[in-house]
NUDREN-788073 format. One record per residue (C-alpha): x, y, z; residue number from 1. Coordinates in nm, 3 decimals, padded with zeros to 5 digits. Example, Ala and Ser with C-alpha at 12.3 -4.5 7.8 and 13.67 -1.06 7.14 Angstrom:
<pts>
<<01.230; -00.450; 00.780>; 1>
<<01.367; -00.106; 00.714>; 2>
</pts>
This chain:
<pts>
<<-02.229; 00.570; -00.824>; 1>
<<-01.937; 00.834; -00.638>; 2>
<<-01.613; 00.891; -00.813>; 3>
<<-01.416; 01.048; -00.538>; 4>
<<-01.109; 01.209; -00.586>; 5>
<<-00.870; 01.248; -00.309>; 6>
<<-00.583; 01.486; -00.247>; 7>
<<-00.332; 01.789; -00.245>; 8>
<<-00.367; 01.972; -00.570>; 9>
<<-00.086; 02.216; -00.502>; 10>
<<00.126; 01.896; -00.443>; 11>
<<00.144; 01.842; -00.830>; 12>
<<00.098; 01.463; -00.845>; 13>
<<-00.063; 01.401; -00.525>; 14>
<<-00.326; 01.627; -00.666>; 15>
<<-00.409; 01.391; -00.920>; 16>
<<-00.737; 01.313; -00.794>; 17>
<<-00.907; 01.652; -00.755>; 18>
<<-00.750; 01.718; -01.114>; 19>
<<-00.965; 01.445; -01.234>; 20>
<<-01.280; 01.526; -01.078>; 21>
<<-01.206; 01.863; -01.200>; 22>
<<-01.190; 01.727; -01.529>; 23>
<<-01.457; 01.490; -01.548>; 24>
<<-01.687; 01.787; -01.436>; 25>
<<-01.575; 02.078; -01.736>; 26>
<<-01.634; 01.712; -01.941>; 27>
<<-01.976; 01.734; -01.820>; 28>
<<-01.988; 01.381; -01.751>; 29>
<<-02.202; 01.425; -01.469>; 30>
<<-02.531; 01.228; -01.422>; 31>
<<-02.816; 01.154; -01.229>; 32>
<<-02.664; 00.781; -01.147>; 33>
<<-02.273; 00.967; -01.099>; 34>
<<-02.154; 01.192; -00.868>; 35>
<<-01.791; 01.315; -00.899>; 36>
<<-01.648; 01.471; -00.526>; 37>
<<-01.316; 01.610; -00.445>; 38>
<<-01.224; 01.508; -00.146>; 39>
<<-00.947; 01.718; -00.122>; 40>
<<-00.682; 01.592; 00.180>; 41>
<<-01.018; 01.490; 00.398>; 42>
<<-01.234; 01.257; 00.248>; 43>
<<-01.319; 01.139; 00.589>; 44>
<<-01.576; 01.473; 00.539>; 45>
<<-01.750; 01.379; 00.297>; 46>
<<-01.892; 01.001; 00.460>; 47>
<<-02.200; 01.170; 00.547>; 48>
<<-02.273; 01.283; 00.199>; 49>
<<-02.196; 00.923; 00.060>; 50>
<<-02.379; 00.741; 00.322>; 51>
<<-02.677; 00.973; 00.224>; 52>
<<-02.635; 00.916; -00.119>; 53>
<<-02.586; 00.556; -00.081>; 54>
<<-02.424; 00.438; -00.384>; 55>
<<-02.371; 00.132; -00.557>; 56>
<<-02.003; 00.165; -00.602>; 57>
<<-01.743; 00.420; -00.477>; 58>
<<-01.429; 00.477; -00.693>; 59>
<<-01.146; 00.625; -00.486>; 60>
<<-00.842; 00.764; -00.738>; 61>
<<-00.544; 00.913; -00.543>; 62>
<<-00.192; 00.913; -00.569>; 63>
<<-00.018; 00.643; -00.415>; 64>
<<00.355; 00.474; -00.385>; 65>
<<00.343; 00.138; -00.521>; 66>
<<00.686; 00.153; -00.543>; 67>
<<00.657; 00.116; -00.973>; 68>
<<00.656; 00.383; -01.253>; 69>
<<00.554; 00.695; -01.237>; 70>
<<00.208; 00.730; -01.400>; 71>
<<00.124; 00.373; -01.319>; 72>
<<-00.202; 00.312; -01.262>; 73>
<<-00.363; 00.020; -01.077>; 74>
<<-00.693; -00.091; -00.829>; 75>
<<-00.556; -00.115; -00.503>; 76>
<<-00.713; -00.386; -00.296>; 77>
<<-00.827; -00.240; 00.047>; 78>
<<-00.621; -00.475; 00.204>; 79>
<<-00.273; -00.376; 00.069>; 80>
<<-00.390; -00.034; 00.175>; 81>
<<-00.175; -00.034; 00.486>; 82>
<<00.139; -00.146; 00.239>; 83>
<<00.116; 00.185; -00.021>; 84>
<<00.182; 00.499; 00.086>; 85>
<<-00.054; 00.782; 00.112>; 86>
<<00.090; 00.990; 00.347>; 87>
<<-00.100; 01.325; 00.274>; 88>
<<-00.455; 01.276; 00.440>; 89>
<<-00.549; 01.319; 00.783>; 90>
<<-00.737; 01.003; 00.822>; 91>
<<-00.612; 00.654; 00.698>; 92>
<<-00.760; 00.575; 00.387>; 93>
<<-00.832; 00.147; 00.481>; 94>
<<-01.000; 00.335; 00.756>; 95>
<<-01.236; 00.533; 00.575>; 96>
<<-01.336; 00.249; 00.347>; 97>
<<-01.410; 00.034; 00.672>; 98>
<<-01.629; 00.329; 00.812>; 99>
<<-01.850; 00.345; 00.496>; 100>
<<-01.846; -00.058; 00.439>; 101>
<<-02.003; -00.085; 00.783>; 102>
<<-02.367; -00.118; 00.770>; 103>
<<-02.386; -00.073; 00.412>; 104>
<<-02.367; -00.252; 00.062>; 105>
<<-02.113; -00.012; -00.105>; 106>
<<-01.852; -00.174; -00.330>; 107>
<<-01.498; 00.039; -00.284>; 108>
<<-01.291; 00.001; -00.575>; 109>
<<-00.943; 00.196; -00.474>; 110>
<<-00.763; 00.337; -00.779>; 111>
<<-00.423; 00.441; -00.707>; 112>
<<-00.134; 00.607; -00.934>; 113>
<<00.228; 00.654; -00.896>; 114>
<<00.367; 00.982; -00.851>; 115>
<<00.655; 01.085; -00.964>; 116>
<<00.712; 01.389; -00.737>; 117>
<<00.488; 01.543; -00.487>; 118>
<<00.698; 01.883; -00.423>; 119>
<<00.505; 02.153; -00.476>; 120>
<<00.324; 02.253; -00.826>; 121>
<<-00.016; 02.314; -00.947>; 122>
<<-00.079; 01.999; -01.226>; 123>
<<00.028; 01.668; -01.245>; 124>
<<00.362; 01.554; -01.419>; 125>
<<00.306; 01.451; -01.746>; 126>
<<00.309; 01.054; -01.706>; 127>
<<00.046; 01.111; -01.430>; 128>
<<-00.150; 01.356; -01.656>; 129>
<<-00.155; 01.066; -01.879>; 130>
<<-00.285; 00.861; -01.653>; 131>
<<-00.533; 01.049; -01.537>; 132>
<<-00.651; 01.103; -01.893>; 133>
<<-00.703; 00.722; -01.944>; 134>
<<-00.865; 00.656; -01.654>; 135>
<<-01.091; 00.947; -01.763>; 136>
<<-01.164; 00.762; -02.079>; 137>
<<-01.214; 00.456; -01.919>; 138>
<<-01.428; 00.579; -01.668>; 139>
<<-01.651; 00.760; -01.951>; 140>
<<-01.648; 00.427; -02.152>; 141>
<<-01.811; 00.231; -01.865>; 142>
<<-02.077; 00.532; -01.803>; 143>
<<-02.181; 00.634; -02.159>; 144>
</pts>
């Protein structure tokens, strides 16, 4: 399984994906069946690595505008990507997912966290950080 954190960590809540990956690595959660990737704003740069690893599952975590409360976390269906706001990345995540699914058996899960702000800042706002912590604890409960 691969967990891919996406976002710009210099834009407050937009950096929640990389923030989660950093925390998971600091807590030494990785094992031989689990890989964490901080993709920043260019997840497409990691398609080769993801395909080479050939994981059973890819969990993408990113801030996304879902018209809900700051910090709300939701599994977003790949068919809903066009309806959510993910504007800081150079490639559409729906295109990225379609590319990875082509000729592979990877199950892709997208976890979106509603941002409060995407202004300049080096860490998530409290509501978003709380959701990040909940995601980390849930993931640890699944893999341990």
